[in-house]
N, C-alpha and C positions, 0 to 999 in steps of 0.2 A: 712756416706756420702761418705767417701773415697772409699768404695767398689762400691757404686753407680757410682761415677765418673770413676772409673777404668773400670767397665763393659761398661759404655757408650762409653768410649774411645776405648775399644777393639772392640765394635760393629762398631764404626766409621771407625776404621782402618782395619776392616775385619780380626781381629786376632781371629781365631776360636779354637786355641789350648790353653791348660792350661800348663803353664810352669812357674816355680818360677822365673827364670832369666828374662823372658819376662815381667812378672808382676812387678818385681823390676824396670826394665828399664822404663816401662810405668808410674809407680808411681813417678819416678824421673822426667819424663817429666811433669807430672801433678803438682808436687811441684814447679818446675822451672817456669812453666807457671803461676801458682797462684802468686808466688812471683813477677814475672814480671808485671802482671796486677795490683796487689796491689800497687807496687812501682810506676808504671806509673801514677796511679790515686791518689796516696797518701791516700789510704783508705784500708779497709779490707773488701773484698767482701765475701758473703756467698756462691756464685756459686750455687744458688738454681736452680732447674730444670726450664728450659724455660727462664732463665734470659740472657740478652745480654752478660754479663761477662762470663757465662758458655759456651755460643756458641763460643765466642772468645778464651776461654781457649782450647776448643776442636780443633779449627782450628789451634791455635798455636802449640799444641801438634802434630797435623797431619803434619804440616810443619817441626817441629823438627824431628819427626820419619823418614821423607823422606829426611833428610839432606838438607832442603831448607829454613831454618830459616831466612836466610839473605833476603828472599823475603817477609816475613810475613808482616812487617810494611808497605812496599810499597803497597802490595795487599789489606791490610785491614786498610789503613790510615783513610778513612771516618768513619768506624765503631769504630776505636780506638779514633778518635776525639770526636765522639758522647759520648762514654763511659767516657772520661775525663771530658767533659762538664757536663754530668749528675752527675758524682761524685762531681764535684765542686758545682753544684746547691744544691745537697743534703746536702753537708757540710755547705753551706751558710744557708740553711733553718734550719738545726739542730742548728747552732750557734744562729740564730735569736730566735728560740724557747727557747733555754737555757737562753738567755738574756731577755726573755719576762718578764720584770719587771713591765708591765702595762703602760709604758710611750708610748705616741703616737709618731710616726716618721713622721707624716704628718705636713706640714707647711701651715699656713694660712696667710691671709693678716691681718696685724695689723694696 
């Protein structure tokens, strides 16, 4: 998956040359971006193709590559908020499934 991410990032940044130093730098951007998004949402994303977290990762790396990282959160605040909310809902649903001991959470009139 790392090679797939690297190639996608190179395509996005129009990096058409093969150079070990450039690849190392881009891999560092990817790792920092993954850590940032995982920490922001308190989860571990897979960054699967077509996922919102992968798209945000690519955009964050693009901003980092262009020395404009300070603008990333402002420009993508709506997308980041949606990602945080989705991660929270997924965590809640997973906790509910794990606690699924067969008891009903509905309340009725007694």
